[in-house]
C-alpha positions in Angstrom: -4.0 -8.1 25.2 -2.5 -11.2 23.6 -1.2 -13.5 26.4 -3.4 -16.2 27.8 -5.1 -15.1 31.0 -4.3 -18.7 32.4 -0.6 -18.6 31.3 2.1 -19.0 34.0 5.3 -18.7 32.1 8.2 -16.5 33.6 7.3 -13.7 31.3 4.0 -13.4 32.8 5.2 -14.0 36.4 7.4 -11.0 35.7 4.3 -8.9 35.6 3.7 -9.6 39.4 5.3 -7.1 41.8 8.3 -8.5 43.3 8.0 -10.3 46.7 4.0 -10.2 46.6 1.5 -12.8 45.4 -0.7 -10.1 43.8 -2.5 -11.0 40.8 -1.6 -8.5 37.8 -4.6 -7.2 36.0 -5.2 -5.4 32.8 -8.2 -3.7 31.3 -8.1 -2.4 27.8 -10.7 -0.5 25.8 -10.4 -0.7 22.1 -12.3 -0.1 18.8 -12.5 -2.1 15.8 -14.9 -2.0 12.7 -17.3 -4.1 14.7 -17.6 -1.5 17.6 -16.1 -0.6 20.9 -14.9 -3.2 23.2 -13.4 -3.8 26.7 -11.3 -6.8 27.6 -10.3 -7.4 31.5 -7.8 -9.9 32.4 -6.3 -11.2 35.8 -3.2 -13.3 35.7 -1.6 -16.2 38.0 -3.9 -16.0 41.2 -7.6 -16.5 40.2 -7.0 -15.9 36.7 -10.0 -14.5 34.9 -10.8 -13.1 31.5 -14.0 -11.0 30.3 -14.7 -9.4 27.1 -17.5 -6.7 27.0 -19.0 -4.7 24.0 -20.5 -1.1 24.5 -24.2 -1.0 23.5 -26.0 2.2 24.2 -23.5 3.5 26.6 -23.5 0.2 28.4 -20.9 -2.6 28.7 -22.5 -5.9 27.8 -20.6 -9.1 28.7 -19.9 -11.1 25.6 -17.6 -13.9 26.6 -15.6 -15.1 29.6 -12.5 -17.2 30.2 -11.1 -19.1 27.1 -13.9 -17.9 24.7 -13.1 -14.3 25.8 -9.4 -14.8 25.2 -10.0 -16.4 21.8 -12.6 -13.6 20.7 -10.5 -10.8 21.7 -7.6 -12.3 19.5 -10.0 -12.5 16.6 -11.1 -8.9 17.0 -7.6 -7.5 17.0 -6.4 -9.8 14.3 -3.5 -11.5 16.3 -2.5 -15.0 17.1 -2.5 -16.6 20.6 0.7 -18.0 21.9 0.9 -21.3 23.7 1.6 -21.2 27.2 4.2 -18.6 27.2 3.9 -14.7 26.8 3.4 -13.4 23.2 6.1 -12.1 20.9 5.6 -9.4 18.2 4.9 -12.0 15.5 1.5 -12.7 17.6 0.3 -9.2 17.6 -1.2 -9.1 13.9 -1.4 -5.7 12.7 -0.6 -4.1 16.0 2.9 -5.2 15.7 3.4 -2.2 13.3 2.5 0.1 16.1 3.7 -1.5 19.2 7.4 -2.1 20.6 8.3 -3.4 23.9 10.1 -1.3 26.3 13.9 -1.4 26.6 14.1 -3.5 23.1 15.5 -2.3 19.9 12.3 -2.1 17.5 12.7 -3.1 14.0 10.1 -2.7 11.4 8.3 -6.0 11.1 8.4 -8.2 7.8 5.4 -8.2 5.5 4.7 -12.0 5.8 1.3 -13.5 6.7 -2.3 -12.1 6.8 -1.3 -9.1 8.9 1.4 -7.9 6.4 -1.1 -8.2 3.5 -3.8 -6.2 5.4 -1.1 -3.5 6.4 0.0 -3.2 2.9 -3.5 -2.9 1.8 -4.0 -0.1 4.3 -0.8 1.6 3.3 -1.8 1.4 -0.5 -5.2 3.2 0.3 -3.2 5.8 2.3 -0.5 6.4 -0.3 -1.4 4.9 -3.6 -5.2 6.0 -3.9 -4.3 9.8 -3.5 -1.7 9.3 -6.1 -4.1 7.5 -8.4 -6.8 10.2 -7.8 -4.2 12.8 -8.8 -3.2 11.0 -11.8 -7.0 10.4 -12.7 -7.6 14.2 -12.4 -4.6 15.0 -14.6 -5.5 12.7 -17.1 -9.0 13.9 -17.3 -7.8 17.5 -17.6 -5.6 16.4 -20.6 -8.5 14.5 -22.1 -10.8 17.3 -22.0 -8.2 19.6 -23.7 -8.0 17.2 -26.6 -11.5 15.5 -27.0 -15.1 16.3 -26.9 -17.4 14.6 -24.6 -18.3 12.1 -27.4 -14.5 11.3 -28.0 -14.0 13.4 -31.0 -10.8 15.3 -31.4 -11.6 18.8 -30.3 -11.3 21.6 -32.7 -8.6 24.0 -31.8 -7.6 21.7 -28.9 -4.2 20.4 -28.0 -4.3 17.4 -29.9 -5.6 18.9 -33.1 -2.8 21.5 -32.8 -0.2 18.8 -32.6 -1.8 16.9 -35.5 -1.5 20.0 -37.7 2.1 20.4 -36.7 2.7 16.8 -37.5 1.2 17.0 -40.7 3.2 20.1 -41.6 6.5 18.3 -40.4 5.6 15.2 -42.5 5.2 17.5 -45.7 8.5 19.3 -44.9 10.2 15.8 -44.5 8.8 14.7 -47.8 10.0 17.9 -49.4 13.5 17.2 -47.9 13.5 13.6 -49.0 12.5 14.7 -52.6 15.2 17.4 -52.8 17.7 14.9 -51.4 16.8 12.4 -54.2 17.1 14.8 -57.0 20.4 16.2 -55.4 21.6 12.6 -55.3 20.7 12.0 -58.9 22.4 15.2 -60.1 25.5 14.3 -58.2 25.7 10.6 -59.9 25.3 12.4 -63.2 28.1 14.8 -62.6 30.3 11.8 -61.5 29.6 9.8 -64.7 30.1 13.0 -66.8 33.6 13.5 -65.1 34.5 9.9 -65.6 33.8 10.0 -69.3 36.0 13.2 -69.8 39.0 11.7 -68.1 38.5 8.2 -70.0 37.4 6.4 -67.2 34.7 3.7 -67.4 31.1 5.1 -67.3 
């Protein structure tokens, strides 16, 4: 998909069956937001590259050779390597799905445009549903507390909390007043005791 059809590196020569001069070929059908496409490549002997797009169930030729190679890479959001075979960093978003055979596969880093795009996709998959659930929960709580015009709903949850808060504030005020009276009485008792025993008032 990503290797130049005209490349002649050892990696590309390894695609050729051993002991033959056969030309390795590949044909890949793929879909993007722009439609359905087909890329056909032949490597080494008589190298060719053609890109087609399906219109009304028929394949129409879009580009050939270098233009077909370049447009294919643009469609799948990758990068074209130089003369050698491509590596995972050239595969764009597909590097998050593909791994080479017989190699340890590690999750790619998030750098570059591909990393930004895949984070955006994951956010839509993972974060958006969480946001929708949070919005639904907040909307339900809002309806419990407020009318459609934003007024506190009578007999609603918020009003009940406000009534309870008012009662607690009154109770707190009563306790503070009682504490003040008790403190004053205590100070009077202390002064009276000191006077009786001849201490300073």
